[in-house]
N, C-alpha and C positions, 0 to 999 in steps of 0.2 A: 790883503784880503783877496780871496779867490773870486773870479768872475764866473757867474753861471752863464753859459753860452749855449745857444740853440744852433745846431748845425743843420742848414737847409740844403738838400741835394736830391738828386734823382737816385732813390734807394736802389732800384734794380741794376742801374748802370755804374754807379759811382761809389758804392759802400766801401769797396776795397781801397780806393784812393783816399777817401775821407778818413777811414780808420788809421791810415798812415800818419795823419796830422792831428786828430782831435784829442788824443790822450797826452796832454802836456801839463807841466807844472803850472800852478796858479790858475788853471782853467777847470771848471767843473762842467764838463760837456755832456750834452745829451745829443744823440744823433737826431735826425729829422723826426720830430714828434716822439722822441724816446724810442726810436725803432731799433735800439740795440738788440732787442728780442725780435727777431724776424717774425715769430709767430703772431705777435701783436699786430704787425702790419698786415700780414696775410688774413688774419681774422677780421680786421677792420675793412679790408678790401672786399671781403665776402658780404659784409653787412652794408656797404655802400658809402655814399658821399657824407652823410651825416656822421657816421661812425669815424670816418677818416678825419673829419674836421674836429671831432671831439678829442681824438688822439693827438692831433696837432695842438689844439688848445691846452691840453694837459702838459704836453711837452714844453710849451712856451712859459708855463707858470714859473714865476720867480727867476726868470732869466733877465739879464740886463743888455745883452747883445745878441743879435742874430748874424751868423756868418753864412752867407750864401755861397756855396761851392759850385763853381760854374764850369760846365763843359758844353759841347754842342747841344742845343735844344733846351737848356735850363730856363731861359727867359720866357718860354712860352708854355711851360708846364703849369697846369691848373693848380696843383697843390703847393708848388713852390710860390706862385703868386699869392695864394691864400696865406702861406706862412709869412711872406713879406708884409702883406696888408695887415695881418693880425699883429705882427711885430711893431709896425708903425702905430697902430691903434693903442698898444700897450706902452708906447714910449721907448721901446728898445732902440739901442744904437744898431746900425746896419753896417755891413761890410761885405763886399763881394771879393772872392779870391778865385782866380783862374787856376784850375787844377788839372787841365787836360794833359799836361806834360808828365804827370805822375803815372807810373805803370800800374795796370790792374793785375789781377791774379794770374793772368796769362802773359804778362810782360808787355802788353800793348798799351800804347798811349791813345788818347781820344783826340777828337778835333776841338779846336777852340770854340767857344760859344759867346754869344752876345751877353753883355751885363744887363740884367733886368732894369728897365728904365726908371722904376721907382727909386732905386738906390741913389743914383746921381741926381735925380730931380729933387730929392729930399736933402741933398747936400752931403751925402755920405760918399765914401771912396771905394774904388776897386783896384785890386793889385793882382799880380801874378804871384802865386805862392812860391816863396824861396826858402823859408826856414821857419821853425816853430818860434824862434826868438823874435823874428819880424812880425809874425802873426800875433804874438802876445802884445807887441807895441800897437799894432793896428787895432786890436780889440779895445785896448785902453783908450785910444783916440776916438773910436766910434762911440764908446760909453760916455766919454766927455762931451762929444758933440750932442749927444742926446740928453745931457744933464744928469747923468748917472754916476 
């Protein structure tokens, strides 16, 4: 059975890195709040906080695990924290993966970032991304921890 996974990340800074990992077998992934279509994100930003939160809530529908992709500054971003809080409220498994070492479209790497505290506080794990195969295992573990 394929897992429906919500990928939480800083869209403006990390979309290139996240796109390198989220399309994998046995995972039905949506980027942060379904932002695969950048125009949805841009339109929501123009409408404000409520529109962005509605977009996030729709993106989380029918998912069982939220993967928080971490680089510098992730842990303090308002919408990432909203995504984590809503994921917990829905009973999703959580997983943090450090992706700072993946290159962006200009071949640069990012600085490492702190793991959002809610993840470990709730008993979920954080890892450095190494392969799609390991990510699939970690997603399954997070789902089982959440009882999904």
